RODO-546660 format. One line per 5 residues: number of its first residue (from 1); their letters; for each residue x, y, z of N, C-alpha, C. Coordinates in steps of 0.02 Angstrom, whole numbers, m for minus. Example, Ala and Ser with C-alpha at 12.3 -4.5 7.8 and 13.67 -1.06 7.14 Angstrom:
2
1	AS	660 m284 390 615 m225 390 660 m165 390 | 642 m112 354 684 m53 357 645 2 394
This chain:
411
1	MSKVM	55 m58 7 19 6 15 44 59 21 | 39 97 m18 59 169 m44 76 213 24 | 118 235 40 126 263 82 89 340 90 | 74 340 23 55 421 32 m34 414 35 | m45 469 75 m124 471 66 m152 503 6
6	WVEKY	m210 481 m13 m239 525 m74 m259 581 m49 | m295 587 m5 m324 645 39 m281 702 53 | m185 684 63 m158 732 49 m152 747 m40 | m137 691 m53 m89 690 m123 m152 728 m182 | m216 739 m166 m262 771 m202 m292 837 m176
11	RPKSV	m269 866 m120 m298 929 m105 m305 968 m130 | m362 1019 m114 m337 1054 m186 m294 1109 m173 | m248 1117 m219 m196 1170 m216 m206 1252 m248 | m264 1258 m264 m313 1320 m255 m374 1332 m250 | m404 1401 m250 m470 1392 m231 m512 1359 m296
16	SEVIG	m485 1368 m351 m522 1333 m411 m538 1258 m398 | m507 1233 m360 m512 1147 m363 m540 1123 m290 | m556 1185 m251 m603 1173 m196 m689 1169 m218 | m697 1108 m221 m757 1080 m225 m827 1086 m197 | m876 1118 m237 m956 1128 m183 m953 1177 m153
21	NEKAK	m998 1199 m132 m1024 1246 m69 m983 1313 m98 | m1029 1330 m157 m993 1379 m215 m1006 1434 m191 | m1086 1453 m154 m1111 1530 m132 m1052 1533 m64 | m1043 1481 m16 m1009 1502 35 m930 1505 m3 | m893 1486 m39 m852 1522 m73 m830 1583 m68
26	SQFLN	m902 1608 m134 m903 1661 m157 m896 1718 m85 | m951 1708 m49 m954 1765 22 m877 1741 57 | m858 1706 78 m778 1694 90 m740 1772 34 | m739 1729 m16 m668 1771 m43 m698 1844 m87 | m766 1854 m60 m790 1918 m52 m759 1954 m9
31	WLKNW	m756 1929 63 m762 1961 111 m682 1972 116 | m649 1906 111 m548 1930 94 m534 1974 47 | m580 1997 m19 m547 2024 m52 m578 2100 m17 | m611 2120 m18 m625 2185 20 m632 2194 77 | m573 2133 118 m546 2150 185 m510 2222 203
36	RIGTK	m543 2259 257 m529 2319 294 m511 2299 357 | m465 2361 387 m464 2358 475 m537 2392 487 | m566 2347 528 m617 2348 555 m672 2318 511 | m651 2275 479 m698 2223 472 m718 2161 514 | m779 2139 522 m791 2084 576 m735 2012 539
41	PVLLY	m719 1984 596 m691 1922 548 m747 1864 520 | m718 1821 510 m790 1780 470 m762 1708 500 | m837 1669 509 m838 1614 538 m846 1577 480 | m820 1521 470 m840 1471 415 m857 1413 471 | m932 1401 465 m954 1326 495 m990 1266 447
46	GPPGV	m983 1222 475 m1019 1162 437 m989 1102 468 | m1003 1040 449 m978 987 452 m919 960 411 | m907 906 464 m835 901 450 m811 881 392 | m720 879 331 m734 849 284 m769 881 229 | m796 954 215 m839 980 182 m795 1045 144
51	GKTTL	m726 1032 179 m681 1102 129 m660 1166 159 | m680 1167 223 m667 1254 252 m588 1259 258 | m561 1195 311 m480 1227 303 m457 1237 258 | m456 1182 209 m410 1191 146 m434 1263 110 | m522 1278 115 m514 1343 80 m462 1392 108
56	VRVAA	m467 1406 163 m427 1468 200 m365 1461 194 | m328 1407 183 m272 1375 164 m242 1415 113 | m290 1387 63 m271 1403 m1 m270 1485 m42 | m340 1512 m8 m355 1567 m25 m310 1622 m13 | m285 1607 86 m192 1645 88 m173 1673 55
61	REFGY	m155 1609 39 m93 1607 m44 m103 1625 m87 | m170 1618 m128 m176 1658 m164 m172 1736 m174 | m195 1755 m103 m208 1816 m106 m148 1854 m73 | m96 1820 m58 m37 1855 m38 m22 1854 41 | m57 1826 83 m56 1826 160 m14 1773 191
66	AIVEM	11 1798 216 56 1744 271 m8 1718 333 | m21 1654 318 m68 1629 356 m13 1604 435 | m58 1648 489 m20 1610 553 m114 1556 571 | m72 1508 581 m132 1440 605 m114 1425 665 | m196 1416 694 m172 1368 775 m250 1350 757
71	NASDF	m255 1285 810 m301 1262 807 m320 1277 909 | m394 1318 903 m398 1347 961 m421 1305 1016 | m443 1228 1001 m472 1193 1044 m380 1175 1095 | m336 1206 1054 m272 1179 1084 m256 1260 1150 | m265 1331 1130 m272 1379 1144 m338 1419 1209
76	RTEEK	m345 1372 1251 m407 1421 1286 m408 1457 1320 | m324 1476 1346 m321 1523 1395 m300 1596 1358 | m319 1636 1373 m325 1709 1354 m258 1723 1330 | m204 1714 1372 m140 1719 1373 m111 1717 1311 | m117 1642 1293 m106 1601 1242 m124 1646 1174
81	VMRIA	m197 1638 1177 m205 1686 1131 m195 1735 1100 | m182 1775 1158 m162 1846 1131 m90 1835 1088 | m34 1791 1143 37 1783 1120 42 1756 1066 | m9 1724 1037 11 1676 960 m48 1732 923 | m113 1719 908 m162 1760 869 m143 1832 875
86	GRAAT	m146 1867 937 m149 1933 954 m91 1967 930 | m26 1945 931 25 1957 888 23 1979 819 | 10 1929 802 m3 1918 743 m50 1982 699 | m119 1979 726 m150 2006 719 m165 2084 727 | m141 2119 775 m97 2189 796 m44 2222 783
91	ESSLD	m7 2165 758 69 2192 739 78 2180 670 | 117 2248 637 140 2243 568 172 2159 549 | 164 2129 499 208 2078 484 298 2102 444 | 340 2099 483 397 2086 436 399 2070 372 | 368 2023 341 352 2003 286 348 2042 234
96	RFLTD	297 2091 246 235 2145 217 307 2185 190 | 368 2206 236 402 2255 200 473 2221 146 | 493 2142 175 542 2117 140 512 2085 57 | 462 2065 79 425 2027 14 364 2040 m13 | 333 2009 m66 275 2061 m101 199 2017 m47
101	VKGSL	223 1996 17 155 1952 62 102 2013 83 | 72 2024 87 30 2085 103 25 2071 177 | 38 2031 224 22 2033 294 19 1964 304 | m18 1958 378 m37 1890 411 m121 1893 389 | m120 1822 407 m199 1812 416 m202 1770 465
106	VFMDE	m230 1795 525 m250 1747 561 m310 1707 572 | m285 1617 575 m340 1559 564 m352 1536 623 | m395 1523 655 m427 1491 701 m461 1431 685 | m456 1362 678 m471 1326 681 m513 1290 730 | m562 1248 718 m601 1203 796 m609 1250 857
111	VDGIF	m616 1315 808 m652 1378 891 m702 1350 932 | m744 1288 908 m801 1273 953 m764 1205 996 | m699 1216 1001 m662 1166 1055 m644 1210 1100 | m664 1262 1114 m660 1307 1156 m736 1318 1197 | m730 1285 1253 m797 1288 1291 m801 1266 1368
116	GKEDE	m850 1284 1414 m857 1249 1468 m805 1270 1545 | m798 1218 1575 m763 1260 1633 m674 1252 1617 | m669 1221 1538 m586 1221 1515 m565 1297 1476 | m621 1336 1440 m612 1400 1454 m579 1437 1480 | m547 1466 1472 m515 1498 1528 m486 1592 1506
121	GGISA	m527 1602 1471 m542 1659 1436 m534 1679 1383 | m519 1605 1350 m496 1625 1257 m555 1638 1216 | m621 1633 1235 m678 1668 1200 m659 1733 1203 | m654 1740 1270 m657 1832 1280 m602 1866 1236 | m538 1821 1251 m489 1846 1200 m490 1841 1113
126	ILRLS	m513 1806 1089 m537 1808 1047 m605 1831 1022 | m655 1879 1055 m694 1927 1059 m628 1987 1038 | m596 2003 1097 m567 2062 1100 m514 2072 1025 | m500 2011 1024 m457 2012 979 m469 2023 905 | m560 2012 890 m580 2031 832 m601 2105 831
131	KVARA	m598 2149 881 m612 2203 891 m569 2266 863 | m490 2233 894 m436 2264 867 m374 2235 817 | m397 2180 776 m370 2162 743 m351 2203 665 | m300 2200 641 m251 2239 603 m250 2197 521 | m266 2145 549 m268 2080 493 m332 2051 490
136	PVVLV	m346 2012 425 m376 1970 445 m391 1919 484 | m454 1886 500 m473 1832 556 m523 1805 547 | m499 1737 536 m541 1677 491 m551 1628 574 | m624 1611 560 m630 1572 634 m658 1498 588 | m631 1448 608 m693 1387 593 m705 1333 638
141	ANNPW	m765 1326 628 m796 1290 670 m848 1235 635 | m854 1162 671 m899 1125 661 m962 1124 643 | m975 1150 745 m1044 1165 760 m1033 1237 799 | m1041 1310 787 m1040 1359 824 m1106 1364 859 | m1138 1327 883 m1212 1333 908 m1207 1331 1000
146	DPKLR	m1149 1327 995 m1137 1299 1078 m1179 1408 1114 | m1198 1381 1167 m1216 1455 1204 m1148 1499 1225 | m1098 1459 1249 m1033 1497 1238 m1016 1521 1195 | m1015 1524 1145 m1019 1577 1069 m1041 1602 1061 | m1109 1607 1113 m1159 1664 1058 m1143 1713 1054
151	YLRGS	m1088 1763 1082 m1060 1822 1077 m1015 1820 1031 | m985 1774 1012 m943 1751 949 m985 1759 881 | m1016 1737 883 m1072 1737 843 m1093 1798 809 | m1108 1837 857 m1120 1901 842 m1072 1951 838 | m1026 1933 845 m966 1974 820 m921 1938 746
156	CQMTR	m960 1901 714 m940 1878 652 m965 1874 599 | m965 1881 532 m1006 1831 464 m997 1787 478 | m1049 1767 475 m1059 1687 475 m1073 1670 411 | m1046 1617 389 m1039 1581 302 m1055 1519 333 | m1099 1473 312 m1114 1412 305 m1106 1366 270
161	FYGIR	m1071 1304 273 m1043 1258 226 m1091 1209 247 | m1088 1164 185 m1154 1095 173 m1103 1031 161 | m1122 994 164 m1122 925 132 m1098 942 60 | m1048 909 43 m1034 921 m54 m1093 869 m80 | m1127 899 m124 m1176 842 m164 m1157 767 m187
166	IPTLV	m1205 760 m186 m1173 694 m242 m1151 668 m313 | m1179 701 m339 m1143 729 m411 m1077 741 m402 | m1065 789 m369 m1010 851 m348 m931 792 m331 | m961 756 m278 m920 701 m261 m896 652 m302 | m958 618 m340 m934 558 m378 m884 599 m422
171	SFLRR	m891 640 m470 m852 671 m504 m801 679 m502 | m783 687 m424 m707 708 m406 m678 634 m375 | m731 591 m350 m685 523 m365 m667 506 m443 | m721 517 m486 m684 485 m528 m609 500 m568 | m610 578 m542 m552 607 m566 m504 580 m550
176	ICQAE	m485 540 m468 m430 526 m420 m425 454 m463 | m468 415 m472 m470 353 m492 m451 364 m553 | m465 425 m617 m425 418 m685 m338 412 m662 | m342 484 m626 m261 477 m613 m214 415 m587 | m255 389 m542 m247 316 m518 m232 252 m551
181	GVLAE	m260 265 m605 m259 204 m656 m333 160 m654 | m377 179 m607 m405 150 m592 m484 149 m626 | m508 75 m647 m552 90 m687 m625 68 m649 | m655 126 m617 m720 126 m572 m784 134 m625 | m821 95 m572 m892 81 m586 m916 142 m549
186	KTALR	m994 162 m593 m1009 211 m548 m1047 234 m498 | m1089 148 m524 m1126 118 m451 m1082 121 m391 | m1003 101 m384 m953 72 m335 m937 160 m317 | m924 204 m361 m918 284 m304 m995 309 m293 | m1047 307 m319 m1078 323 m302 m1080 297 m233
191	GIVEK	m1079 215 m238 m1084 199 m172 m1049 204 m101 | m1004 236 m111 m944 272 m87 m997 328 m53 | m998 352 m94 m1005 465 m90 m1078 429 m30 | m1122 382 m54 m1198 381 m4 m1190 392 45 | m1123 348 73 m1118 331 130 m1082 378 166
196	VEGDV	m1042 441 153 m1013 484 187 m1039 548 193 | m1103 525 182 m1145 599 177 m1114 677 182 | m1078 689 125 m1047 752 92 m991 745 139 | m947 707 165 m870 717 178 m839 712 121 | m803 734 87 m742 748 41 m708 705 65
201	RSAVN	m667 718 141 m606 669 165 m635 591 169 | m669 590 205 m702 506 207 m707 464 148 | m746 521 98 m738 488 31 m683 467 m17 | m627 514 4 m559 511 m21 m522 443 12 | m526 439 63 m497 379 118 m535 344 110
206	DLQAF	m602 306 112 m632 257 82 m609 223 10 | m611 276 m28 m569 265 m93 m517 232 m110 | m478 257 m76 m406 216 m66 m395 168 m31 | m451 175 20 m464 95 63 m466 41 1 | m524 68 m49 m551 4 m73 m503 m14 m147
211	AEGRK	m485 43 m166 m450 51 m246 m400 37 m238 | m348 72 m204 m283 45 m205 m277 m36 m220 | m208 m35 m267 m198 m104 m287 m238 m135 m331 | m299 m102 m348 m344 m129 m389 m333 m91 m472 | m368 m117 m533 m362 m102 m590 m442 m69 m594
216	VLRLS	m480 m125 m558 m574 m101 m576 m587 m96 m505 | m634 m60 m493 m659 m58 m453 m740 m60 m457 | m754 m127 m423 m842 m132 m430 m895 m136 m365 | m956 m134 m377 m1018 m108 m332 m997 m163 m269 | m958 m234 m291 m958 m274 m261 m895 m277 m199
221	DIERL	m870 m234 m241 m789 m233 m192 m797 m188 m137 | m862 m139 m118 m907 m98 m85 m928 m117 m24 | m952 m172 m34 m1010 m208 m4 m990 m193 85 | m935 m226 104 m936 m215 176 m922 m156 206 | m932 m104 172 m924 m22 187 m1007 0 219
226	ATRDR	m979 m5 273 m1053 23 319 m1054 96 331 | m1100 120 326 m1147 186 326 m1085 198 409 | m1065 255 396 m1044 272 482 m1111 293 519 | m1090 280 586 m1121 314 641 m1103 382 653 | m1128 439 619 m1124 499 623 m1149 534 684
231	QYNIF	m1108 579 715 m1170 629 746 m1191 690 729 | m1252 701 743 m1277 771 718 m1286 811 762 | m1260 875 758 m1278 943 798 m1376 958 808 | m1369 981 843 m1455 999 842 m1469 1012 793 | m1452 1068 740 m1500 1098 689 m1488 1020 637
236	DTLKA	m1439 979 628 m1444 924 584 m1492 866 595 | m1472 870 673 m1536 833 699 m1603 852 671 | m1620 897 689 m1691 931 671 m1698 909 586 | m1659 917 550 m1653 933 476 m1653 849 451 | m1630 814 486 m1644 738 477 m1708 705 491
241	LFSAK	m1720 757 554 m1774 718 593 m1847 727 530 | m1850 791 542 m1914 819 476 m1904 788 414 | m1862 776 399 m1859 753 309 m1869 667 318 | m1858 644 379 m1899 580 380 m1941 566 335 | m1944 517 330 m1993 487 287 m2011 397 305
246	TYWQA	m2003 378 340 m2005 305 383 m1977 303 441 | m2002 263 492 m1989 248 558 m1908 242 565 | m1901 196 525 m1829 194 523 m1773 243 525 | m1784 307 471 m1747 354 481 m1774 421 510 | m1830 396 557 m1818 452 609 m1791 422 649
251	EKALR	m1792 345 679 m1751 325 727 m1676 333 721 | m1650 329 650 m1569 350 631 m1573 426 659 | m1594 477 663 m1598 530 654 m1573 545 756 | m1627 505 779 m1622 501 855 m1542 459 876 | m1549 401 840 m1482 366 863 m1416 404 841
256	GSEID	m1441 460 803 m1363 489 769 m1364 559 809 | m1399 588 840 m1407 643 880 m1349 649 936 | m1322 716 951 m1260 726 996 m1311 739 1038 | m1363 757 1047 m1387 808 1105 m1444 741 1146 | m1455 756 1192 m1504 703 1256 m1556 718 1229
261	HDLLF	m1627 684 1249 m1688 674 1235 m1738 750 1270 | m1690 783 1322 m1747 818 1336 m1740 889 1305 | m1663 907 1274 m1673 954 1236 m1701 947 1181 | m1675 890 1135 m1729 866 1067 m1814 875 1067 | m1829 863 1148 m1886 876 1144 m1927 945 1142
266	QTIHD	m1875 975 1184 m1904 1062 1182 m1869 1091 1115 | m1837 1064 1092 m1813 1110 1012 m1871 1066 960 | m1891 1032 975 m1935 998 936 m2003 1044 911 | m2010 1047 975 m2086 1084 1010 m2066 1178 979 | m2020 1192 983 m2011 1245 977 m2007 1262 915
271	NLPLQ	m1996 1209 872 m1982 1234 779 m2032 1198 740 | m2092 1165 781 m2141 1114 733 m2164 1172 686 | m2195 1232 721 m2232 1281 662 m2191 1321 629 | m2128 1328 616 m2091 1352 581 m2078 1273 506 | m2091 1219 521 m2085 1166 485 m2152 1141 447
276	FMNSE	m2194 1135 501 m2266 1110 481 m2319 1178 446 | m2304 1165 393 m2378 1229 363 m2428 1220 368 | m2449 1148 360 m2516 1127 368 m2537 1107 439 | m2613 1160 437 m2620 1165 537 m2638 1075 539 | m2668 1050 499 m2702 976 515 m2636 935 528
281	ELAKA	m2584 955 494 m2527 910 497 m2475 932 564 | m2464 994 573 m2466 1032 643 m2498 1000 704 | m2541 992 693 m2591 998 752 m2565 908 773 | m2575 860 711 m2546 782 719 m2473 783 751 | m2414 823 737 m2354 814 760 m2354 846 824
286	YNALS	m2406 888 858 m2425 910 924 m2419 863 962 | m2495 822 931 m2507 773 975 m2460 706 993 | m2428 706 932 m2363 646 941 m2329 684 1001 | m2309 743 1015 m2270 768 1055 m2306 774 1119 | m2374 756 1132 m2408 791 1190 m2401 681 1205
291	WADIF	m2412 642 1159 m2407 586 1192 m2324 570 1204 | m2286 602 1184 m2218 570 1209 m2195 617 1279 | m2238 663 1288 m2241 703 1354 m2266 673 1407 | m2317 620 1400 m2342 574 1434 m2325 516 1460 | m2271 489 1420 m2244 440 1431 m2194 457 1460
296	FGRVN	m2151 524 1464 m2098 515 1491 m2118 544 1571 | m2166 575 1575 m2188 569 1641 m2210 532 1688 | m2239 468 1646 m2257 435 1689 m2188 382 1702 | m2122 378 1654 m2063 347 1656 m2051 386 1737 | m2040 449 1729 m2024 495 1780 m2065 483 1876
301	RTQNW	m2131 459 1857 m2145 440 1907 m2153 356 1934 | m2158 344 1892 m2149 247 1910 m2103 218 1901 | m2058 258 1883 m1976 233 1859 m1994 145 1808 | m2054 152 1779 m2068 97 1738 m2025 110 1665 | m1963 98 1657 m1900 121 1605 m1923 88 1556
306	GLLSY	m1971 46 1534 m1980 13 1473 m2036 65 1431 | m2074 95 1461 m2113 147 1435 m2074 221 1385 | m1994 202 1428 m1970 268 1399 m1966 260 1292 | m1943 215 1282 m1930 172 1203 m2011 224 1181 | m2043 205 1209 m2129 233 1186 m2127 308 1167
311	GLEQM	m2112 352 1222 m2094 409 1211 m2048 425 1150 | m2009 392 1147 m1950 430 1087 m1971 412 1023 | m2003 371 1033 m2063 329 974 m2102 383 930 | m2137 400 977 m2193 465 978 m2132 541 952 | m2085 539 988 m2048 645 991 m2034 616 924
316	TAGVA	m2005 565 899 m1963 553 851 m2020 526 766 | m2038 471 767 m2062 451 723 m2142 480 722 | m2159 490 760 m2240 523 779 m2242 583 742 | m2199 618 755 m2173 698 747 m2163 695 663 | m2111 670 639 m2102 646 560 m2146 640 530
321	LATKG	m2193 582 542 m2237 551 495 m2308 578 508 | m2301 643 537 m2358 674 537 m2379 723 467 | m2338 724 417 m2332 755 353 m2308 700 312 | m2344 715 254 m2360 690 188 m2319 730 162 | m2303 797 167 m2269 837 124 m2189 819 121
326	EYHYA	m2176 868 60 m2089 863 59 m2052 913 135 | m1988 905 120 m1950 925 176 m1931 1009 145 | m1950 1061 190 m1942 1123 177 m1876 1154 211 | m1830 1196 183 m1788 1223 231 m1813 1273 259 | m1796 1298 342 m1813 1310 378 m1745 1344 452
331	QYRFP	m1758 1430 454 m1715 1445 492 m1738 1418 558 | m1706 1361 593 m1733 1340 656 m1717 1392 726 | m1735 1394 775 m1731 1449 814 m1687 1377 869 | m1665 1417 906 m1626 1389 942 m1651 1382 1017 | m1685 1333 1075 m1732 1359 1126 m1707 1366 1186
336	PSKIT	m1739 1427 1221 m1724 1437 1285 m1725 1371 1326 | m1666 1353 1374 m1670 1300 1384 m1636 1308 1455 | m1647 1267 1504 m1582 1278 1558 m1525 1224 1558 | m1537 1178 1488 m1500 1100 1475 m1446 1120 1460 | m1394 1107 1483 m1326 1128 1453 m1314 1094 1399
341	FMGQT	m1273 1110 1344 m1246 1085 1293 m1191 1058 1296 | m1153 1012 1331 m1095 973 1343 m1109 920 1286 | m1155 892 1293 m1157 839 1227 m1119 869 1146 | m1142 922 1148 m1121 967 1078 m1047 961 1065 | m1009 960 1114 m928 983 1101 m890 924 1104
346	TSGRK	m836 925 1071 m795 867 1053 m784 842 1141 | m772 897 1196 m764 865 1250 m819 821 1280 | m876 850 1260 m924 802 1271 m952 731 1245 | m919 726 1181 m933 654 1137 m867 607 1180 | m826 662 1204 m757 595 1242 m787 561 1292
351	LRERI	m831 604 1347 m859 590 1407 m905 539 1385 | m953 554 1329 m997 498 1317 m964 422 1302 | m926 424 1253 m898 369 1240 m854 342 1301 | m834 367 1343 m797 336 1406 m847 314 1454 | m916 342 1441 m971 309 1495 m968 259 1426
356	CARIG	m980 236 1380 m1017 181 1325 m972 146 1342 | m892 139 1339 m853 82 1348 m883 65 1423 | m892 101 1471 m922 74 1543 m952 12 1531 | m1018 33 1500 m1093 12 1480 m1067 m62 1444 | m1011 m63 1386 m1001 m116 1332 m974 m172 1379
361	SKCHV	m916 m146 1425 m869 m181 1478 m926 m230 1519 | m984 m199 1559 m1016 m207 1581 m1073 m268 1570 | m1089 m249 1514 m1157 m268 1492 m1137 m301 1437 | m1057 m310 1399 m1052 m353 1348 m1083 m328 1291 | m1084 m273 1284 m1122 m261 1205 m1069 m208 1179
366	SRRVA	m1072 m169 1114 m1024 m127 1074 m1032 m65 1109 | m1004 m17 1100 m987 60 1125 m1065 74 1093 | m1068 71 1017 m1144 86 968 m1190 73 1007 | m1217 m7 1026 m1278 m43 1054 m1278 7 1126 | m1212 24 1172 m1204 58 1225 m1248 123 1223
371	NTDFL	m1221 166 1166 m1257 217 1144 m1340 242 1129 | m1357 175 1089 m1407 175 1074 m1473 143 1109 | m1458 90 1139 m1490 58 1183 m1495 57 1240 | m1449 96 1293 m1427 97 1362 m1408 160 1389 | m1372 206 1353 m1380 262 1374 m1427 334 1391
376	PFINF	m1475 310 1331 m1547 341 1358 m1588 330 1394 | m1577 264 1422 m1619 249 1490 m1575 281 1543 | m1518 225 1530 m1466 288 1607 m1481 367 1613 | m1482 414 1550 m1475 491 1558 m1546 484 1598 | m1580 450 1586 m1642 470 1609 m1669 456 1677
381	IFENN	m1633 384 1700 m1613 388 1769 m1577 440 1812 | m1514 457 1792 m1491 510 1826 m1516 581 1822 | m1567 603 1784 m1596 659 1793 m1655 658 1844 | m1707 587 1843 m1746 580 1877 m1758 531 1943 | m1680 504 1958 m1690 449 2017 m1624 460 2029
386	TKLAS	m1622 485 2090 m1553 499 2109 m1517 445 2162 | m1561 391 2172 m1537 325 2222 m1531 294 2156 | m1565 285 2108 m1523 217 2061 m1483 238 2043 | m1466 306 2037 m1419 342 1993 m1350 350 2026 | m1357 317 2094 m1291 326 2128 m1281 262 2132
391	KIACW	m1309 206 2134 m1296 150 2132 m1265 124 2060 | m1287 145 1992 m1283 124 1929 m1219 166 1944 | m1205 209 1976 m1138 246 1960 m1075 215 2010 | m1088 178 2057 m1049 132 2088 m1025 90 2040 | m1089 41 2019 m1080 m40 1949 m1035 m8 1909
396	LNLEE	m1045 71 1881 m1027 65 1810 m943 94 1848 | m913 101 1908 m878 140 1926 m846 203 1896 | m897 265 1896 m906 310 1848 m863 369 1893 | m825 389 1868 m783 448 1887 m835 516 1908 | m791 561 1944 m843 634 1952 m877 667 1891
401	DLIEY	m809 689 1830 m851 709 1792 m898 672 1733 | m890 615 1734 m930 568 1705 m1001 560 1752 | m1008 579 1790 m1081 591 1852 m1111 641 1835 | m1059 697 1821 m1076 759 1799 m1104 786 1742 | m1082 722 1668 m1112 716 1622 m1181 709 1632
406	LTQAK	m1193 647 1651 m1253 625 1647 m1305 656 1726 | m1280 699 1737 m1323 739 1786 m1336 809 1764 | m1318 844 1705 m1295 891 1680 m1353 930 1672 | m1426 882 1642 m1469 925 1617 m1512 933 1678 | m1496 911 1728 m1559 926 1811 m1525 985 1824
411	A	m1475 1039 1784 m1447 1087 1804 m1474 1151 1815
């Protein structure tokens, strides 16, 4: 097998080579072209693997900027942010006097990695930096909707990226196959693309895994490629749920969600009027949601955990199947809620994975099964039954941070 990763070998070298998201690309390039001192920073956001970081790097090079790059998740303190990014953003670069470089461009990747207790002034530093910067400041995030980032969102020009469309991604993979001397069936390429949900990086990695060393790539060669168990943020969850046409699609939206069912319930409730235009369908959806609320209440009162699955079904499939119409885009509202949003962050996912590992070890199941079949019940217990939660915590030997994660919705 080649030591060269195709994802690096075929990484775009210019803006024109970055595929998809033409509107977002145009917005970003216009922002960079017209940048002046006092211009708001730009925040590029969207799912991983769709070209956000690559676009920033190649655009900076084409526009003549020396890029100063830092991963925000590694710089949570104000002192570190200002020492690295602050100096580059507020001082003139020697390069501009010695070469044809315009100056510095400050690029902060994964800004949604700054959150919660681990944030020691990093967000405040970025906000202050955005007001005094004498150089372009570009921020990138997968999910910028954590409440901790609300002031940051208001200080930036928001530019949204989407997953790459199937035909565009298939065409890109075909060009790679031609360059590598691989004759690929269109059905095989489409099969790869349909399972990565618009993620270019994943698509290229999967293509290399199956095609490298072959002269021909057929659909039968990729049959063992499973659909990724993706994690959806709150808005992606709503989109997946409201566009579901079957029970299983609705169930998948719930299974892939990063957020707990309490937050999802509140979010669905607040956004139903935006999604359901037909009054009869809206009434059916609210009726399903009311049944879910009844089941959740009975679980809370009686500790009959077998009823929880019925509530989850009504909240997801019951709501999704209340309409026969086509999905339409809506500008969803973020619900006013006391529930914290740790589950939407990288740290939250790591805590969730640790809990699922403990469950899997005790119950002899995979982490995926622990996440889908066990964790919703354990979450509910921790939120509503302190005595039983204490026994489970001892049985699973949970540390304090894991217990805090499971009880956070009650705070």
